[in-house]
N, C-alpha and C positions, 0 to 999 in steps of 0.2 A: 449610288453606283460607283462614284469615285472613291468613297470610303471603303467599300467592298473590294475594289480592285486594289487599293493601297494596302489594305489589310492582307490580302492574298499574296502581294508581292513581298511584304514584310515576313510573313509566315514562311514563304518559300526560301527567302534569304536565310533566315534563322535555322531552318531545317537542314539547308545544304551546309552551313557552317558547323552545325553540331555533328553531321555525319562524317566530315572529312577531318581525320586526325592530323594534329600538328605536333611533331616531335623535335627534340634536339637535332639540330643540323650538324652533320660531321662531314669531312672532306677526305678524299683519298690522297695519300702521299705516294705518288707514283701509281703503281697498281695495286697498292695495298691500303687497307684501312686498319688502324690499330687503335684499340680502346682500352683504357686502363681498367683492369678488374678490381683494384683495391677499393674503388668507389661503389662497388656492387654490394647489395645487401642480400643475404640468403633468401631465396624464394620470393624476390621482389624483382620483377622485370624492369629493365631500363630500355626505353623506346627511343629509336633514332631515325633519321632520314638522311639519305645521301642522294646526290644527283649522278646518274649514270646515263651517259648518252642522251642528256637532256630530259631524262625522266626521273621523277622523284620516287625512290625506292624506300618504303618504310619496313623496319625490322625491329626486333627486340632480342636482347641477350638477358639471360637469367642464370644465377648461380643456384644449382640444385644438388644437394648432398655433396658440396665441394667441387662440383664439375660445372664448368661454364658451357651453356648451350645457346645456340642462336637460331632464330626462326623469321621468316618473312612475316610481316603483319598481314597475312592473307592465307586463305585456304583454297583448295581445289574446287570446292562447291560453291562458295559464296563470294569469290574474289572479284566478280563482275560488279558487285554492289560497291566495292571500294571502301568498306567499313572497317575492316580489321577486327582487332580484339581489344578487350580491356581486362584489367586485372582485378579480381575480387576475391579476398579471402582464401589464398592459396590455390586459386583457380584462374585460368585464362578462359574468357568468355567471348564467343563469337557474337559480334554486335548485330549481325544480320539475322542469324536464327537462334541465338541465345543459348546454344549448347556449351556446356561447361566442361573444361578439361583440368584435372588436377595437375599441378606443375611437376610433380614427381613422375608423371606418366606421359609427358609431352613426347619424349624420345621414342615412345613405342609407335606413334604415328598411325595407329589403326583406325581407319575411318576417314571419310572425305573431308571432314571439316576440322581436322586437326591443323594446327599451324604448319606450314611448309618449312622443312628443315633447311637452314642456311649453313653451309659448311664454313668452319673457321677452326683456328688452333690457338692454343694457349702457348705464348712465347715470351719468356722473361717478364712475367707480370702484365702482359697485355694480350688481349684477345684479338687475333689478326684474321681478317677476312680479305680475300682476294677479289679483285675487280671482276674476274671471271665468274665467281660464285655469285656475286651481287647482280651481275648482268643476266644470269640465268633467270632472275626473278622479274625482269622487265615485263614479261608477258602478264604478269598479275596486277600491274599498276598502270 
């Protein structure tokens, strides 16, 4: 009985660690977050986490057709599972429902499982996201 209980605890610990993403931590400078774009590789998302009002917000930025785009690592359908997305062969894949989205169509956002758009702008070789835009995503995390 003890072995079974210990095995169940170990399995629960492993599964909980696998489901929760861990990304590069970044910090606000005042009310802005500025990320260098020269480190981005075309069509390969870069995942980040930032703490806003005590809550860890996960997001990713991606360079597609020369344009930088940013999204919360959540969707309106599956966000309650707190699993986010992973990248695979030119697609973002929802970890919860396994729906795949081509990177070149992410900005269309048609459908409930698309990543939620995170507003940012390109300024002097940096992708800048405001605290207010990041704070809007706290409901998903």
